[in-house]
C-alpha positions as CSV (number, residue, x, y, z in Angstrom):
1,M,-12.1,34.5,-114.4
2,L,-12.9,38.1,-113.3
3,D,-16.5,39.3,-113.6
4,G,-17.4,43.0,-113.8
5,S,-17.9,43.5,-110.2
6,E,-14.8,41.8,-108.7
7,L,-12.3,44.2,-107.0
8,T,-9.4,44.5,-109.3
9,S,-6.0,46.2,-109.3
10,L,-4.3,47.3,-112.6
11,L,-0.7,48.7,-113.0
12,Y,0.4,50.3,-116.3
13,V,3.2,52.5,-117.5
14,S,3.3,54.9,-120.4
15,H,5.3,57.7,-122.0
16,S,3.8,61.1,-121.2
17,L,3.4,63.6,-123.9
18,V,2.4,66.3,-121.4
19,G,4.9,69.1,-121.4
20,D,4.3,70.9,-118.2
21,A,3.4,70.3,-114.5
22,G,0.3,72.5,-114.8
23,S,-1.2,70.2,-117.4
24,V,-0.6,67.2,-115.3
25,R,-2.2,68.8,-112.3
26,Q,-5.3,69.5,-114.5
27,I,-5.3,65.8,-115.5
28,V,-5.1,64.7,-111.9
29,M,-7.9,67.0,-110.8
30,A,-10.2,65.8,-113.5
31,S,-9.2,62.1,-112.9
32,R,-10.1,62.4,-109.1
33,L,-13.5,63.5,-109.8
34,R,-14.2,60.7,-112.4
35,N,-12.6,58.1,-110.0
36,V,-14.9,59.1,-107.2
37,R,-17.8,58.7,-109.6
38,L,-16.7,55.2,-110.6
39,G,-15.6,54.1,-107.2
40,V,-11.9,53.8,-108.3
41,T,-8.9,54.5,-106.2
42,G,-5.2,54.6,-107.0
43,A,-2.0,56.6,-107.6
44,L,-0.2,58.2,-110.5
45,A,3.5,58.7,-110.4
46,S,5.7,60.5,-112.9
47,V,9.4,60.5,-113.6
48,G,10.5,62.6,-116.4
49,D,8.4,61.6,-119.5
50,R,7.1,58.4,-117.9
51,F,3.8,57.8,-116.0
52,A,3.1,54.7,-113.8
53,Q,-0.4,54.4,-112.5
54,V,-2.2,52.0,-110.2
55,L,-6.0,51.7,-110.4
56,E,-8.3,49.8,-108.0
57,G,-12.0,49.2,-108.4
58,S,-14.5,47.0,-110.1
59,R,-13.3,45.3,-113.3
60,A,-16.0,47.1,-115.2
61,S,-14.8,50.5,-113.9
62,I,-11.2,49.6,-114.6
63,D,-12.0,48.5,-118.1
64,E,-13.9,51.7,-118.8
65,L,-11.0,53.9,-117.5
66,M,-8.5,51.9,-119.5
67,R,-10.5,52.4,-122.7
68,D,-10.3,56.1,-122.3
69,I,-6.7,56.0,-121.1
70,S,-5.7,54.2,-124.3
71,A,-7.4,56.7,-126.4
72,D,-5.9,59.7,-124.7
73,P,-3.5,61.5,-126.8
74,R,-1.5,62.9,-123.8
75,H,0.6,59.7,-123.6
76,E,1.6,56.7,-125.6
77,K,3.3,53.4,-125.4
78,I,0.8,52.1,-122.6
79,N,1.9,48.9,-121.2
80,V,-0.3,47.1,-118.7
81,L,2.0,45.2,-116.3
82,F,-0.8,43.5,-114.4
83,C,-4.5,43.3,-113.9
84,R,-5.6,41.0,-111.1
85,P,-8.2,40.4,-108.5
86,I,-7.5,41.8,-105.0
87,G,-9.1,41.2,-101.6
88,Q,-8.8,44.8,-100.4
89,R,-7.6,48.2,-101.7
90,D,-4.1,49.3,-101.0
91,F,-5.0,52.9,-102.0
92,A,-8.4,53.2,-100.3
93,R,-7.6,56.7,-99.0
94,W,-6.9,58.2,-102.5
95,A,-9.3,58.8,-105.4
96,L,-5.9,59.4,-107.1
97,A,-2.6,60.1,-105.3
98,Y,-0.1,61.9,-107.3
99,W,3.5,62.9,-107.1
100,S,6.6,63.2,-109.1
101,L,9.0,60.5,-107.8
102,A,11.9,62.2,-109.4
103,S,12.0,64.9,-106.7
104,A,12.2,62.4,-103.9
105,T,14.2,59.4,-105.1
106,P,15.4,60.0,-108.6
107,I,17.8,57.1,-108.9
108,L,15.6,54.5,-107.5
109,A,12.5,55.8,-109.2
110,R,14.0,56.1,-112.6
111,G,15.5,52.7,-112.2
112,A,12.3,51.1,-111.2
113,M,10.3,52.8,-114.1
114,D,13.0,51.8,-116.6
115,I,12.9,48.2,-115.4
116,A,9.2,48.1,-115.6
117,I,9.0,49.5,-119.0
118,A,11.8,47.4,-120.4
119,A,10.4,44.0,-119.1
120,A,7.0,43.6,-117.5
121,D,7.4,40.4,-115.7
122,A,5.6,39.8,-112.5
123,G,8.6,40.4,-110.1
124,E,9.5,43.7,-111.8
125,A,5.9,44.9,-111.9
126,D,5.5,44.1,-108.3
127,A,8.7,46.1,-107.4
128,L,7.3,49.2,-109.1
129,Y,3.9,48.6,-107.5
130,E,5.6,48.4,-104.1
131,L,7.6,51.7,-104.8
132,I,4.4,53.5,-105.7
133,R,2.5,52.0,-102.7
134,G,5.2,53.0,-100.3
135,K,5.1,56.6,-101.5
136,S,1.3,56.8,-100.9
137,L,1.1,55.5,-97.3
């Protein structure tokens, strides 16, 4: 069982209700500041109207962020694909890395997002995680 201080990784996907890139950049900037304060690292990827985000930090910090994310009207259909303990961070250099996957690998990125949103089993969630991880290294 996870306690509040155990290092945790969470991956979720959602549908974005944000209409323009400028609004997403504002979200990213505010999120980076908050993540630094909470000791959270991770990455946010977008493809069209979909977000995928990895968060790493203490379970208590991740829970706090997910309560706020779940209440945020800028996206809907939030689906947590996994939340698990980790031994070390994969995104340690990033308070919040961000990119639009569509500009770099549209077919692969859209396919990975569609798979993850349609069926969140461990293998598919891991494939999406590795796609995001590979883009941030």
